[in-house]
N, C-alpha and C positions, 0 to 999 in steps of 0.2 A: 238637313238644313245647315247653312253656314251663317255665323254671325257676321256683321259688317266688317269687323276686323279680319276675320278668317277669309272672307270673300275678297277683301282688298289685297291680302297677302297672296291669294291664289291667282289673282288677275294682274298683279304688279301695278295696281292703282293705289293712290292714296285714299284714305277714308273720305276725305273731303271731296275728292273727285267722284267717288261712288255716289255720295249724297247728291252732288251737283247733277250728275247724269240722271239720277232718279228724279230730281226736281224738274228736270227738263223733259221727262217722259221717255227717255231713251233706255233706262235701266231701272224699271220699277222693282221694288223689293217684292219677294214672294209673300212676305207676311210682315205686318207692323203690329207690335204689341200695343193694344189699346190703352194700357196703363202707363207703360214706360216709354213708348214711342220707339223702342229698339227695332231695328230692321233686320230681317233674315232673308237669306237667298238660297235658291236651289243650286245643286251642283251643276245642273245643265245650263245655268245662266252664265257660267264661267266663259263659255265660248262666245256668247254675245258681248260680254264685257271686254274680252280680249280683242274682239273685232273692233269695238269702239276705240279702245286704246290704240290699236295699230293705225286705224284711219285718222285719228287725231295726230299721231306721230308723223304722218305724211302731210299734215296741214289741211285735211278736209274740214270744211265748215260743219257745224253741228246740224244745220238743216239738211245738208246733203247726207250726213251720216244717218239721220233719221230715215231718209228715203232708202238708204242702202241696206239697213238692217232687214233681214228676212228675204232679201233678193236671192234668186237662184245663182249658182256659182258663175254662170256665164254672164248674167246681167251685172253681178257684182264686179266682175272683171272689167266689163265695159265702163262702169261708173268710176272705177279706179283709173282706167286708161284716160277717161275724159279729164279727171282731176289732174293727172300727171301731165297731160297736154297743156293745161292751164299753167302748171308750174314751169313747164319748159318755156312757155311764152314769157312768164315773169323772169325766168333766168336769163333769157335772151335780152330782155330790157336791162337787167342788172349788168350783163356783160357790156352792153352799149354804154351804160353810165361809167363803168370801170374804165373802158377804153378812152372815154372823153376825159375822165379824171387823170389818167396817165398822160394823156396828151397835154393837159394843162400843167401837170407837174413837170413834164420834160421841158416845157418852155419857160419855167421859172428860173431865176438866178440860182447859182449853187448855194447850199446852206451857208449862212453867215454873211453872204454878200448883201450889202444894203441896197434898197431900191434906188433906181436912178432918180436923181433929184428932178422934181417937176413933172414926173410921169406916173409915179405910183406912190402909195403910202397914205393918201388921204382920200376921204370920200369926195372932196371937191375936185381933186385931180382926176379921180376915177370918172366922175361925171363928165369932166371936160374932155376926156379921152374918147368918149363914145361918139360914133360918127353921126353926121347930120342925116345921112341916108343909110339905113341899116341894110346889111346883106340879108336877103330874104331868109325867113325861117319857115320850115314846112312841118306841119303837125297833122296827125290823123283827125279828121273831122269829128268822129264819135268821141274822141278824148276831149277836144276843145269844147264841143257843144255840151257834153255832160258836165264839164267843169263850170261852164257859164250857168247852167241850170242850178248847180250847187251854190254858187256864190251870189247870184243876183238877189235872192231873197234877203240877204244881209245889207244890201245897199239901202240908203235912206230914201224915204218917199216924202220927206219934209222939205218943201221948196224954200224954207227959210235957211236951210243949210245945203246949198247947191253943191258945195265941194264934196259932200258925202253921198250925193246921188250919182255916184261914179263907181267904176271898178279900175283897178290897176293891173297892168300886165307887165311883168318884169322878167326879162330873159337874161340869164347870166350863167356862165360856166356850163353850158349844155343842158340847162333845164329852164322851164317856164313856170313862173308862179303867178297865179291869178287870185286877187283878194278883193273883198268888199267889206265895209263896216258902216254902221249907223251909230257908233259909240256904245250901244247897248249889246251888240254882238259883232262878231268878226268871223268870217269864213275864208279859208285859204285852201287852195288846191295846187299841188305841184304836179307838173307833167314833164314827160321826156319827149322832145320833138323828134320827128323822123330825120330832119336835117337841121342842124344848128346854123344860124347866121350870126351876125354881130350882136353883141349885148345891147339891150335897150330897156328903158323904162318908159311906159306910156300910160296916161290916164284917159279913159274914154267914158262917155255918159252911159249909165246903166240902161237907158232907153235904147242906145245904139247897140249894146250887147244883146238886148232882147230882139232887135231886128236881125241879128246874125242867126239866132235860133230859127227864124222863119226862112232865112235866105239859103241855107245850105243843107245838103243831104248828108246823113251820117256816113255815107259810103265814100264821100269825097276826101281828098287830101287838101288841106287849106294852107296857102302860102301867106305869111304875114310880112308885109313890108312897111317900115316906119320911116317917115320923114319928120322934119321939124314940127310941122303942124297938121300932119295927116297920117292915118293908118289905113292901109289897104289890105283887105282879106280877099284872097283870090282862090277860085276853084275852077275846074274846067267849065267853060261856058259863061262865067259871069264873075264880076268883081263887086265888092261892097266897100265903099270908102266912108270913113267917119273922121271927125275932127279929133286931133290929139289936143286935149285940154291943157292950157298953160297953168295948171294948179299943182300944188304939192300935196301928195296923198299922205294921210297921217302915218306916223311912225308906229307900225303895228308889230314888228317882228319880236319885240321883247316879250309879247304875250304868248309866243309860241313855244318858249322854253318849258321843258317839263319841270314841274315843281319837285323840290327835293323831298317833301313829305306830302303824301296824298293817299287817299283811298281810291283804288282803281276798280271799276266795275265793268265786267264784260257781259253784255245783254244781247239777247236775240232782238234784232232790229224790229221785226214785224210785231213781236209781242209788246215791245215798249211803245211802238206807235199806236197799237190798239188801246193800250192803257191810257195814253195821253189824249186820244180822241174823245174819251169820255168827259174831259174837262173843257168847259168853254173858256172864253178869254176874260171873264169877269174879275179875275184877280190872280194873285200868286198861288203856286202850288208848292207845298212843302215836300221835298224829296229827302227820304231817309234811307240809309244803307246800314244793314246789320244782318249778320248770320245768313249770308248769301240770299238776301231778299232786298229788293228795292221797292219802297213804299211811296206812293203818291197820295197826298191827302189835302183836302180843303173843305172846311165846314161840314164835317161828318161824311164826306164822300171819300172813298178810299179804293185804290187799286194796288195790287201787289204783283210784282214781276220777279220770278226766280232769276238770279244772276250768279255769276262767279265773281266774288268780291275778295280783294286783297287789301288789308289795312284795317284801321280801327273804325268802329261805327261813327258815321257822320250824318249831318243833315244840312240842307241849304234850301232857300226859297227862290223859285225861278218863274218866269213867264212860261206857261205851258205851250203856247204857240211857238215861241222862239225855241224852246226845247224840242218841239216837234220838228221844226225846220232843221235843227242840228242833227237829230236822229235820222230824218228822212234823207239827208244828203250823204250819209255815211256809205262807204263802198262795201259791197258784199252783204252777208247775212247777219253780221254781228257788229256792234258798236262798242267801243271802249270809252268810258266816262271817267275823268279824273276830278275828284273833289278834294279841296284842301281843308285843313282843320279850321282855318279862318273863313267863316261863313260869308265874308264880304269879298273873298278872292274869286276870280273868274272860274267858272266850270268849263272844262275842256272836253270836247267830243273828238274822238279820233276813230278812224277806221280800224277795226280790230284785226283785219287781215291785210290791210294795205295802208301803210303809214303816210300816204300822200294827202290825206284829207284831214283837216283840222278845223273845228268850229269852236269859237270861244264865246261864252255867254256870261254877261254880268248878272249877278244875283240881286234879289231884293234884300233890304235890311230887315232882319228879324226883330220883332218887338219883344 
């Protein structure tokens, strides 16, 4: 038998990583001392730990690793090939972004040259430079519709604040940002279009966004064309037109910056959703993070989710349904949660494997 330190050394893993994989059920210790809690491992577990290490090194999600452990060699090779194909697709997207960034940089003035007066340098001038009719932007329907499903729950349903019963679509520098907020929470999704048109910013009703979900098939490519007072979403065979609302969407981007000091938690999305579902909407839930555990508590009710935590122990009180929405919208199998030492600062949810999803939740004040 190997102690956890010896086992970690034999597998080139940290002790905390060995504990984490054990807590997730991927690498259970062969023996746990009932008095001290010390974990021991068999020599034949080194191969499994090494496999987990290598699969994590190529970026495979924990849920997929769980399925891969114990597979015959041929099936394991197929699982790795499938994951690599996904990575290749992500790399192709990254290359597309890099190409657009290079194109933008090559069109900028030489370093040190001041912007041309009246055309660049201020937000007002930038808005004025945007065309009345945008050159069409083309985006994959499954990307756009998935993004709308993620952000729509954060739009307000309170008709006393109609300017918040909306979503904003902002196309700039070869990317599209979609956002919604009811002031208690904010959800943002960034996408890369297949074909970039002119930059635009447009606000539409959240109800109109819901209509888009019913109107288009995930397999279509959708073309977005913006005029002064109208947005047209087009796919083969049909168009959907909606009003471009003449309102100013709240300034939300300052909430998207990563905090300088925070505790970051990486959790299995399905496990966290299961834990949250046990709480009704009757009040706030206290969320505590310590020793690679996330604890949800309210009036004697408690759920514990094993997590990978970095940073000091912290706690914050949140609306469980809003937290559920933030977790449910995350991409892939894991979600990263950032909690600041100030319990009144927003809690931030990000995709753990794809940084294009961000949901920000305002906490409750702790008594």
